Every structure is written in structure tokens, then in C-alpha cells.
Backbone as CSV, one residue per row, in Angstrom:
resi,resn,N_x,N_y,N_z,CA_x,CA_y,CA_z,C_x,C_y,C_z
1,MET,-20.258,-121.367,-98.447,-21.782,-120.898,-98.115,-21.795,-119.569,-97.539
2,ARG,-22.462,-118.319,-99.184,-22.374,-116.999,-98.376,-23.682,-116.674,-97.351
3,ASN,-23.960,-115.613,-96.755,-24.970,-115.368,-95.489,-25.889,-114.435,-96.574
4,VAL,-26.816,-114.070,-96.040,-27.585,-113.833,-97.001,-28.081,-112.354,-95.792
5,ALA,-28.212,-111.466,-96.050,-28.497,-109.919,-95.351,-30.271,-109.582,-95.677
6,HIS,-30.848,-109.575,-95.020,-32.436,-109.210,-95.068,-32.173,-107.357,-94.951
7,LEU,-32.416,-106.716,-96.275,-32.172,-105.518,-95.971,-33.874,-104.630,-95.605
8,LYS,-33.311,-103.596,-94.655,-34.524,-103.115,-94.309,-34.819,-102.042,-94.958
9,THR,-36.134,-101.165,-95.380,-36.248,-99.701,-96.040,-36.340,-99.747,-94.609
10,ARG,-36.072,-98.000,-95.261,-36.302,-96.822,-93.795,-37.621,-96.631,-93.278
11,THR,-38.940,-97.338,-93.986,-40.658,-97.484,-93.682,-40.940,-98.732,-93.136
12,ASP,-39.696,-99.559,-93.308,-40.092,-100.915,-92.562,-39.705,-101.085,-91.137
13,ARG,-38.093,-100.155,-90.959,-37.485,-100.022,-89.729,-38.684,-98.957,-88.551
14,LEU,-39.253,-97.614,-89.730,-40.277,-96.968,-88.813,-41.452,-98.004,-88.463
15,GLN,-41.764,-98.983,-88.960,-42.715,-98.817,-88.457,-42.730,-100.159,-87.378
16,GLU,-41.608,-100.406,-87.372,-41.158,-101.379,-86.288,-41.295,-100.707,-85.169
17,ASP,-40.287,-99.538,-85.281,-40.242,-98.882,-84.403,-41.427,-98.337,-83.944
18,GLN,-42.565,-97.940,-84.450,-44.036,-97.181,-84.327,-43.897,-98.660,-83.450
19,ALA,-44.309,-99.854,-83.905,-45.619,-100.662,-83.474,-44.480,-101.275,-81.610
20,ASP,-43.273,-100.954,-81.597,-43.100,-101.480,-80.497,-43.221,-100.491,-79.673
21,LEU,-43.181,-98.826,-79.619,-44.105,-98.180,-78.528,-45.195,-98.120,-78.343
22,LEU,-45.958,-98.500,-79.062,-47.390,-98.873,-79.323,-47.645,-100.386,-78.273
23,LYS,-46.800,-101.675,-78.724,-47.009,-102.084,-77.436,-46.580,-101.955,-76.461
24,GLN,-45.371,-101.172,-75.950,-45.021,-100.503,-75.063,-46.306,-99.502,-74.257
25,ALA,-46.267,-98.971,-74.731,-48.016,-97.900,-73.932,-48.474,-98.813,-73.773
26,LEU,-49.322,-99.831,-74.714,-50.268,-101.789,-74.329,-49.900,-101.928,-72.869
27,LEU,-49.680,-102.031,-72.253,-48.470,-103.106,-71.456,-49.774,-103.058,-69.709
28,PRO,-48.899,-101.476,-69.701,-49.674,-100.707,-68.326,-50.788,-100.966,-68.228
29,PHE,-51.743,-101.092,-69.543,-53.468,-101.129,-69.481,-53.846,-103.185,-69.353
30,ALA,-53.053,-104.385,-69.109,-52.693,-104.839,-69.481,-53.087,-105.964,-68.245
31,ALA,-53.239,-104.735,-66.972,-53.495,-105.222,-65.848,-54.467,-104.826,-65.256
32,GLY,-55.854,-103.919,-66.028,-56.765,-103.918,-65.555,-57.682,-105.007,-65.479
33,ASP,-59.067,-104.363,-66.045,-60.275,-105.277,-65.639,-60.232,-106.741,-66.822
34,GLY,-61.080,-107.652,-66.542,-61.364,-108.457,-68.075,-61.523,-108.024,-68.937
35,ALA,-61.836,-107.627,-69.134,-62.672,-106.872,-70.509,-61.273,-105.887,-70.706
36,MET,-61.035,-105.311,-69.872,-59.523,-104.630,-70.569,-58.096,-105.395,-71.067
37,ARG,-58.032,-106.437,-70.267,-56.805,-107.818,-69.905,-57.194,-107.997,-72.196
38,ASP,-58.254,-108.428,-71.852,-58.934,-109.055,-73.143,-58.380,-107.982,-74.447
39,ALA,-58.713,-106.968,-74.374,-58.878,-105.805,-75.156,-57.113,-105.404,-75.832
40,VAL,-56.531,-105.376,-74.740,-55.239,-105.277,-74.708,-54.720,-106.861,-75.407
41,GLY,-54.669,-107.337,-74.504,-54.056,-108.524,-75.179,-54.340,-108.768,-76.848
42,ARG,-56.151,-108.329,-77.253,-56.217,-108.669,-78.758,-54.930,-107.645,-79.632
43,LEU,-55.561,-106.554,-79.725,-54.526,-105.590,-79.599,-52.627,-106.075,-79.937
44,TYR,-52.342,-106.237,-78.908,-50.834,-107.082,-78.586,-50.679,-108.157,-79.620
45,VAL,-51.399,-109.201,-79.553,-51.176,-110.108,-80.498,-50.981,-109.703,-82.182
46,GLN,-52.420,-108.888,-82.946,-52.450,-108.297,-84.076,-51.383,-107.371,-84.063
47,ILE,-50.860,-106.537,-83.476,-49.515,-105.800,-83.456,-48.740,-106.509,-83.525
48,ASN,-48.084,-107.661,-83.253,-47.662,-109.071,-84.121,-47.652,-109.431,-84.994
49,ARG,-48.563,-109.854,-85.400,-48.741,-110.012,-86.637,-48.809,-108.772,-87.817
50,LEU,-48.905,-107.712,-87.625,-48.287,-106.939,-88.572,-46.901,-106.123,-88.812
51,THR,-46.180,-106.740,-87.909,-44.843,-106.597,-88.033,-44.120,-107.631,-87.316
52,THR,-42.693,-108.117,-88.280,-42.717,-109.140,-87.682,-40.834,-108.692,-87.451
53,PRO,-40.758,-108.089,-85.589,-39.205,-107.696,-85.568,-38.293,-109.113,-85.560
54,GLU,-37.117,-108.188,-85.169,-35.859,-109.471,-85.461,-35.984,-109.621,-84.073
55,PRO,-35.706,-111.077,-84.673,-35.233,-111.862,-82.558,-34.302,-111.089,-81.925
56,GLY,-35.523,-111.434,-80.379,-34.228,-110.546,-79.415,-35.029,-109.658,-79.125
57,THR,-36.484,-109.232,-79.652,-37.056,-107.833,-79.040,-38.404,-108.910,-78.173
58,THR,-39.183,-108.054,-78.441,-40.829,-108.587,-77.456,-41.544,-110.071,-78.363
59,GLU,-40.644,-109.933,-79.867,-40.968,-111.274,-80.389,-41.793,-112.228,-79.339
60,PRO,-43.192,-112.444,-78.909,-43.579,-113.983,-78.455,-42.861,-115.547,-80.002
61,PHE,-42.930,-116.127,-78.576,-42.615,-117.405,-79.307,-43.378,-118.256,-78.879
62,VAL,-43.132,-119.512,-79.455,-44.142,-120.871,-78.854,-43.166,-122.022,-79.294
63,MET,-42.628,-122.839,-78.387,-41.679,-124.304,-78.249,-42.824,-125.256,-78.171
64,ILE,-43.178,-125.824,-79.234,-43.423,-127.004,-79.163,-42.887,-128.185,-79.102
65,ARG,-42.848,-129.291,-78.763,-41.652,-130.471,-79.403,-43.340,-131.400,-80.271
66,PRO,-41.788,-131.842,-81.715,-42.839,-132.713,-82.558,-43.800,-133.843,-81.962
67,ALA,-43.565,-134.376,-81.164,-44.133,-135.662,-80.559,-45.362,-135.060,-79.357
68,GLN,-45.193,-133.371,-79.308,-46.219,-133.144,-78.634,-47.468,-133.196,-79.417
69,ASN,-46.858,-131.969,-80.377,-48.004,-131.690,-81.679,-48.778,-132.947,-82.565
70,ALA,-47.534,-134.448,-82.293,-48.248,-135.100,-83.403,-49.255,-136.005,-82.121
71,ALA,-48.773,-135.574,-81.152,-50.297,-136.588,-80.265,-51.297,-136.006,-80.310
72,VAL,-50.728,-134.375,-79.909,-53.030,-133.914,-80.469,-52.903,-134.228,-81.550
73,VAL,-53.039,-134.208,-82.789,-53.052,-134.427,-83.793,-53.503,-135.743,-83.428
74,ASP,-53.076,-136.596,-83.179,-53.174,-137.885,-83.611,-54.578,-138.673,-82.709
75,TRP,-54.654,-137.944,-81.620,-55.654,-137.589,-81.120,-57.068,-136.925,-81.518
76,LEU,-56.716,-135.629,-82.001,-57.857,-135.470,-82.996,-58.465,-136.317,-83.906
77,GLU,-57.853,-136.814,-84.364,-58.410,-137.614,-85.895,-58.918,-139.134,-85.181
78,ALA,-58.301,-139.125,-84.063,-58.752,-141.022,-83.550,-60.424,-140.558,-82.725
79,ASN,-60.179,-139.198,-82.075,-61.218,-139.234,-80.753,-62.200,-137.765,-81.821
80,SER,-62.001,-136.518,-82.068,-62.603,-135.981,-82.809,-63.781,-135.806,-83.635
81,LYS,-65.055,-135.340,-83.617,-66.384,-135.542,-84.581,-65.920,-134.879,-85.408
82,ARG,-65.117,-133.874,-85.830,-64.698,-133.226,-86.887,-63.330,-132.907,-86.695
83,PRO,-62.339,-134.512,-86.729,-61.087,-133.991,-87.091,-60.499,-133.110,-87.947
84,MET,-61.156,-133.355,-88.919,-59.567,-132.285,-89.885,-59.640,-130.351,-90.025
85,LYS,-61.229,-130.206,-89.457,-61.321,-129.330,-89.121,-61.286,-128.945,-87.094
86,ALA,-60.807,-129.514,-86.432,-60.490,-129.595,-85.217,-58.963,-129.933,-85.900
87,MET,-57.798,-130.154,-86.808,-56.649,-130.003,-86.393,-56.557,-128.407,-87.327
88,ARG,-56.891,-127.966,-87.955,-57.297,-126.750,-88.547,-57.426,-126.002,-87.382
89,VAL,-58.459,-126.018,-86.027,-58.426,-124.844,-85.746,-57.321,-125.050,-84.786
90,TRP,-56.261,-126.558,-84.166,-54.891,-126.423,-83.312,-54.394,-125.560,-83.617
91,ALA,-54.444,-125.798,-85.367,-53.128,-124.728,-85.545,-53.491,-123.523,-86.067
92,LEU,-54.997,-123.111,-85.966,-54.993,-121.296,-86.301,-54.305,-120.989,-84.646
93,LEU,-54.603,-121.656,-83.932,-54.409,-121.286,-82.204,-52.973,-120.826,-81.851
94,PHE,-52.111,-120.963,-82.568,-50.463,-121.164,-82.671,-50.036,-119.488,-82.660
95,ASP,-51.317,-119.177,-83.957,-50.859,-117.332,-83.911,-51.728,-116.611,-83.226
96,HIS,-52.201,-117.251,-82.604,-52.838,-115.827,-81.752,-52.542,-116.154,-80.191
97,LEU,-51.732,-116.528,-80.263,-51.433,-116.780,-78.370,-50.976,-115.935,-77.901
98,MET,-50.711,-115.495,-76.788,-50.526,-113.476,-76.053,-49.858,-114.117,-75.255
99,PRO,-48.555,-113.417,-75.880,-46.983,-113.738,-75.078,-47.459,-113.505,-74.089
100,HIS,-46.546,-114.831,-73.257,-45.895,-115.307,-71.741,-47.040,-115.914,-71.096
101,THR,-48.260,-115.608,-71.309,-49.857,-116.335,-70.609,-50.344,-117.453,-71.492
102,GLY,-49.490,-117.209,-72.957,-50.424,-118.422,-73.692,-51.965,-118.068,-73.472
103,GLN,-52.494,-116.996,-72.846,-53.713,-117.512,-73.735,-54.707,-117.155,-75.303
104,ILE,-55.425,-118.021,-75.049,-55.415,-117.921,-76.779,-56.508,-116.593,-77.196
105,MET,-55.792,-115.453,-78.260,-56.376,-114.214,-77.882,-57.912,-114.217,-79.586
106,LEU,-58.477,-115.069,-79.910,-59.645,-115.050,-80.996,-60.393,-115.737,-79.910
107,THR,-61.949,-115.317,-80.273,-63.251,-115.595,-79.716,-63.703,-116.303,-80.877
108,ARG,-64.843,-117.462,-80.345,-65.066,-118.521,-81.244,-65.536,-117.941,-82.118
109,GLU,-66.228,-116.667,-82.658,-66.500,-116.357,-83.706,-65.842,-116.172,-84.809
110,GLU,-64.209,-115.871,-83.873,-63.645,-115.720,-84.847,-62.464,-117.000,-85.508
111,ILE,-62.283,-118.238,-84.838,-61.685,-118.701,-85.245,-63.123,-119.414,-86.320
112,ALA,-64.369,-120.021,-85.862,-65.053,-119.751,-87.412,-64.587,-119.893,-88.621
113,GLU,-65.051,-118.256,-88.352,-64.729,-117.766,-89.688,-63.907,-117.591,-90.096
114,LYS,-63.049,-118.258,-89.342,-61.147,-118.748,-89.612,-61.465,-119.991,-91.020
115,VAL,-61.461,-121.175,-90.068,-61.524,-122.122,-90.749,-63.086,-122.525,-90.814
116,GLY,-63.887,-121.555,-91.335,-65.388,-122.181,-91.965,-65.901,-123.075,-91.470
117,ILE,-66.513,-123.229,-90.175,-67.199,-123.723,-89.189,-68.084,-123.526,-88.279
118,ARG,-69.237,-123.905,-87.866,-70.013,-122.804,-87.100,-69.126,-122.510,-85.844
119,ALA,-69.736,-121.689,-84.951,-68.817,-120.909,-83.650,-69.469,-122.426,-82.480
120,ASP,-70.818,-123.035,-82.718,-70.716,-123.733,-81.293,-70.097,-125.460,-82.038
121,ASP,-69.320,-125.511,-83.361,-68.544,-126.334,-83.475,-67.093,-126.075,-82.957
122,VAL,-67.106,-124.481,-83.257,-65.450,-124.480,-82.210,-65.353,-124.771,-80.977
123,SER,-66.705,-124.370,-80.701,-66.551,-124.395,-78.967,-66.597,-126.145,-78.308
124,GLU,-67.312,-127.470,-79.016,-66.996,-128.427,-79.216,-65.790,-128.797,-79.603
125,ILE,-64.862,-128.526,-80.598,-63.398,-128.421,-80.758,-62.686,-127.781,-79.281
126,MET,-63.177,-127.130,-79.033,-62.057,-125.925,-78.040,-62.432,-127.554,-76.653
127,ARG,-63.360,-127.057,-76.390,-63.989,-129.017,-75.791,-62.949,-130.034,-75.377
128,GLU,-63.015,-130.392,-77.080,-62.120,-131.393,-77.066,-60.823,-131.574,-76.797
129,LEU,-60.330,-130.723,-77.317,-59.164,-130.429,-76.668,-58.784,-129.824,-75.071
130,VAL,-59.418,-129.331,-74.372,-59.595,-129.271,-73.092,-59.491,-130.699,-72.194
131,LYS,-60.541,-131.222,-72.922,-60.292,-132.823,-72.704,-59.362,-133.780,-72.477
132,PHE,-58.131,-133.121,-73.988,-57.002,-133.849,-74.037,-55.853,-133.783,-73.041
133,GLY,-56.259,-132.447,-72.700,-55.148,-131.715,-71.993,-54.696,-130.227,-72.827
134,ALA,-54.588,-130.189,-74.209,-53.561,-129.393,-74.677,-53.979,-128.474,-74.181
135,ILE,-54.754,-127.484,-74.374,-55.344,-126.633,-73.778,-55.939,-126.660,-72.587
136,PHE,-56.388,-125.345,-71.632,-57.033,-125.565,-70.102,-58.115,-123.969,-70.256
137,SER,-59.515,-124.218,-69.853,-60.196,-123.216,-69.911,-60.217,-122.670,-68.706
138,LYS,-60.691,-121.103,-68.581,-60.849,-120.478,-66.688,-62.045,-119.893,-67.215
139,ARG,-62.485,-120.218,-66.458,-64.017,-118.743,-66.566,-63.998,-117.610,-65.805
140,GLU,-64.193,-116.926,-66.106,-63.963,-115.205,-66.307,-65.444,-114.304,-66.026
141,LYS,-65.966,-114.559,-65.185,-66.910,-113.322,-64.852,-67.092,-112.175,-65.075
142,VAL,-67.901,-112.165,-65.946,-68.308,-110.566,-66.845,-69.642,-109.529,-66.125
143,ALA,-69.706,-108.653,-65.388,-70.440,-107.925,-64.470,-71.797,-107.862,-66.025
144,GLY,-72.695,-108.463,-65.289,-73.949,-108.215,-66.106,-74.638,-109.341,-66.638
145,MET,-73.338,-110.499,-66.817,-73.604,-111.258,-67.826,-74.686,-112.577,-66.653
146,ARG,-75.287,-113.490,-66.970,-75.739,-114.157,-66.216,-74.613,-116.047,-66.605
147,GLY,-74.806,-116.353,-65.622,-74.041,-117.595,-66.051,-72.768,-117.557,-65.222
148,PRO,-71.723,-118.987,-65.832,-70.623,-118.841,-65.034,-69.487,-118.051,-65.733
149,GLY,-69.733,-116.653,-66.440,-68.648,-116.008,-67.166,-68.554,-117.111,-68.490
150,LEU,-67.711,-115.772,-68.863,-66.377,-115.742,-70.528,-65.920,-117.281,-70.071
151,ALA,-65.101,-118.219,-71.415,-64.325,-119.427,-71.476,-63.601,-118.090,-71.615
152,ARG,-62.059,-118.635,-71.192,-60.930,-117.661,-71.635,-60.177,-119.375,-71.917
153,TYR,-59.380,-119.189,-72.392,-58.789,-120.413,-72.986,-57.610,-120.471,-73.282
154,TYR,-56.013,-121.025,-72.651,-54.882,-121.305,-72.460,-53.962,-121.861,-73.236
155,MET,-53.236,-122.136,-73.464,-51.828,-123.413,-74.153,-51.745,-124.017,-72.816
156,ASN,-51.828,-125.058,-72.429,-50.960,-125.942,-71.627,-49.910,-126.023,-71.983
157,ARG,-48.586,-125.116,-70.692,-47.673,-125.087,-71.143,-46.655,-126.609,-70.984
158,HIS,-47.650,-127.424,-70.598,-46.637,-129.172,-70.698,-46.717,-129.591,-71.987
159,VAL,-47.468,-128.775,-73.307,-47.978,-129.412,-74.301,-47.181,-127.995,-75.185
160,ALA,-47.258,-126.547,-75.355,-46.577,-125.768,-75.814,-46.109,-124.528,-74.639
161,GLU,-45.086,-124.056,-75.196,-44.937,-123.067,-73.994,-44.448,-122.090,-74.601
162,VAL,-45.314,-120.870,-74.267,-45.531,-120.032,-74.912,-44.663,-118.679,-73.805
163,GLY,-44.158,-118.095,-75.183,-42.784,-117.133,-74.705,-42.163,-116.223,-75.281
164,SER,-42.101,-114.694,-74.694,-41.183,-113.898,-74.663,-40.343,-113.363,-74.545
165,ARG,-39.794,-112.765,-75.803,-38.611,-111.897,-75.615,-38.434,-109.994,-75.180
166,ALA,-39.746,-110.684,-74.602,-39.857,-109.187,-73.666,-38.965,-108.567,-72.385
167,THR,-38.313,-107.891,-72.281,-37.889,-107.392,-70.936,-38.275,-107.876,-69.577
168,GLN,-38.064,-107.826,-68.479,-38.670,-108.231,-67.039,-39.580,-106.978,-66.816
169,ALA,-38.940,-106.670,-67.062,-40.356,-105.138,-67.172,-41.554,-105.061,-67.928
170,GLU,-41.448,-105.632,-68.711,-42.304,-105.769,-69.452,-43.005,-107.445,-69.169
171,LEU,-42.354,-107.853,-69.029,-43.062,-109.324,-68.501,-43.545,-109.205,-66.982
172,ALA,-43.103,-108.466,-65.838,-44.382,-107.718,-65.162,-44.614,-107.509,-65.049
173,LEU,-45.525,-106.876,-66.390,-46.977,-106.198,-66.882,-47.301,-106.707,-67.482
174,ILE,-47.193,-108.278,-67.620,-48.206,-108.673,-68.389,-49.322,-109.477,-67.262
175,PRO,-49.999,-110.270,-67.114,-50.822,-110.794,-66.751,-50.545,-112.258,-66.932
176,LYS,-50.498,-112.951,-65.544,-50.819,-114.252,-65.271,-52.138,-114.800,-65.320
177,PRO,-51.571,-115.924,-65.716,-53.482,-117.247,-65.397,-53.383,-117.462,-64.692
178,GLY,-54.392,-117.551,-63.533,-54.683,-117.552,-62.372,-54.695,-119.480,-61.977
179,ALA,-55.224,-119.925,-63.460,-54.970,-121.428,-62.670,-54.008,-121.871,-62.711
180,LYS,-53.438,-122.853,-61.430,-52.589,-124.226,-61.788,-52.341,-125.225,-63.047
181,LEU,-51.007,-125.012,-63.800,-51.437,-126.160,-64.582,-51.068,-127.991,-63.948
182,GLU,-51.886,-128.592,-64.130,-50.947,-130.016,-63.967,-50.949,-131.124,-65.318
183,VAL,-49.927,-131.867,-64.638,-49.452,-133.199,-66.117,-50.757,-133.375,-66.220
184,VAL,-51.509,-133.429,-67.600,-52.588,-134.337,-68.210,-52.362,-135.736,-69.044
185,GLN,-52.534,-136.909,-68.516,-52.000,-137.800,-69.393,-53.635,-138.039,-70.303
186,GLY,-53.164,-137.443,-71.469,-54.107,-137.377,-72.800,-54.527,-138.265,-73.196
187,GLY,-55.863,-138.670,-73.623,-56.618,-139.788,-74.093,-56.027,-141.048,-72.942
188,LYS,-55.896,-141.394,-71.648,-56.289,-141.888,-70.883,-57.419,-142.208,-69.954
189,SER,-58.009,-142.942,-69.978,-59.541,-143.172,-68.693,-58.718,-143.295,-67.478
């Protein structure tokens, strides 16, 4: 069997190099306040989606066992008010995770647009995923905003491990979620 080499054009290499420089420039701002951290996370995820670096660079990755994914899908099928849309939301989340923290970097409006449902339906599906333990939420107070604050969602690391091939110096600059995770027995009362 022959090895196939993927040849990159000079433009492709230049784009990847520029994307890496841009990601490096963003990392120091990731330690900012909630709004700044959120904006940096969104930019970081979008840059990764627009460029496809070779393995061994700062490309994020998600590890999930097929049995864990099947458990979430089965639970959604049996318990969600909108099982097919909920499964589409679940699949969409994996393309929008902040490396190392597992924060889901989409607003409910963005999810609603991509899946073709109302934003309120997205909130309900996210609550279902939290109830099952596939994801968890953390409230973040926003200056001038009334109420408990914005809900930030994170992938439960016991369901799917999100990582990055970043250097230790890069990882030190990426904020970690403040909540400690605990093992959740999904679907059991």
C-alpha cells in the first residue's frame, strides 16, 4: 500500500502560519473578564474552524467513547421533547468547543440558526443535556445585567474530554472552568 502525501500550496502554508500567529496573539487576552474571555474563545474556535492545521499543532481535539455518545443519543431519543433536534444540537456542540476548557462557544441564537429551531427550544435542549449530565452550566454575572447572569455551557469531561496539542505555556494562558465536575449517573433518579 502506498502512502499518500497531502501537498500544500504556498498560500495554504501562509494561511496556516498566519492563523497560528493570530491564535498566539489572542491567548494573553483569554485571562480577561467574562466578556473578553468569551470573545477570545469565539475567535479562537472560529480560527480553528477556518484553518486545518496538521496534527501536532494547537489544533483542538475531542475524545469521546462511542458508548458514551450512544448513551447521550439514546437518552435524548427517549426523553427529549424534540429528540431529532436535540441530537443535532448535541452533534453541533463538538465543532464549537474551546480547547482545554471545553466551553461551548456558541450562543443559543447561533445554535438555533444552525439547527433551524427557536432560541427558547435551544435553551430547553441545553437544560435536558445538563439534566442528563452530558454538559454542565455555570452562571457568570455580567455588570449591568439583572438576574443570575449568563449561562455558560461546558462539555462534561467525564463524557467527552476536550484537549489541545498546545504547548504548556499556551495552556497556562487558557482559562479553566471554575466548577469542579463530579460523576453524574445519567438517566437515574
